[in-house]
N, C-alpha and C positions, 0 to 999 in steps of 0.2 A: 516617631516611629509607630505603627499601627500594631497593637496587641490585641489577643482574645481577652474577650471578657470573660471566658470562663474555660476551664479544661475540658478538652475534648474527649470522651469515655474512648475506652480500650477496644470496645466492641464498633463504635462510630468510625473510629481511624482503621480498624481492620476491614471493617465492610467497605470504605471507599479504597483502601489498597488492593482489595481484592477484585473490585470493579475495574481499578486503572488496570491491572496486570489481564484481566478478563479480556478488555479491549485490546489489548497489544496484542495477545494469543490469538484473537480472531481476526485481527488483522495480517499476522505472519502467516495463518492458513491461508488467506485470500491471496496474499501475494504468492506464496509458494504454488497455488493452484493456478494463478496468473500466468505465472512462468513457466510450468510444465504443458499449459497448453499452448503457450508461444512456441513453445519448443517442441511441440508436436504437431503446429502447423492446424490448429483445430480451434484457433482464438477469434471469437465473434467481437469481443468486447474491447479488443486492444487495437489501435490502428498501428502500422510501423512500415516504412519502406522494406520492400524486399529488394533484392539483388537485381532483379529483371526490372523494376521500375525506375533504380539509381542509374542503371546504365541506360534507360532509355531517357530520363530527363537530362541527363549530361548532353546525349547526342540532339536533343532538342535546342540546346543552350548555343551550340557550336553554329546553329543554321543562322 
């Protein structure tokens, strides 16, 4: 089993942990912003089918 050669310092550990949490926080903010834009209908970066498109696709398949 692989083991570290030397003990990692507390400051290095805390720095890595803070960076990991910061990345998660940024992703959470982006996800919330995307959700808000989808709900308001102002989203340009997220493509999803609307009810009108779904109804139109169903009619085309029947023909």
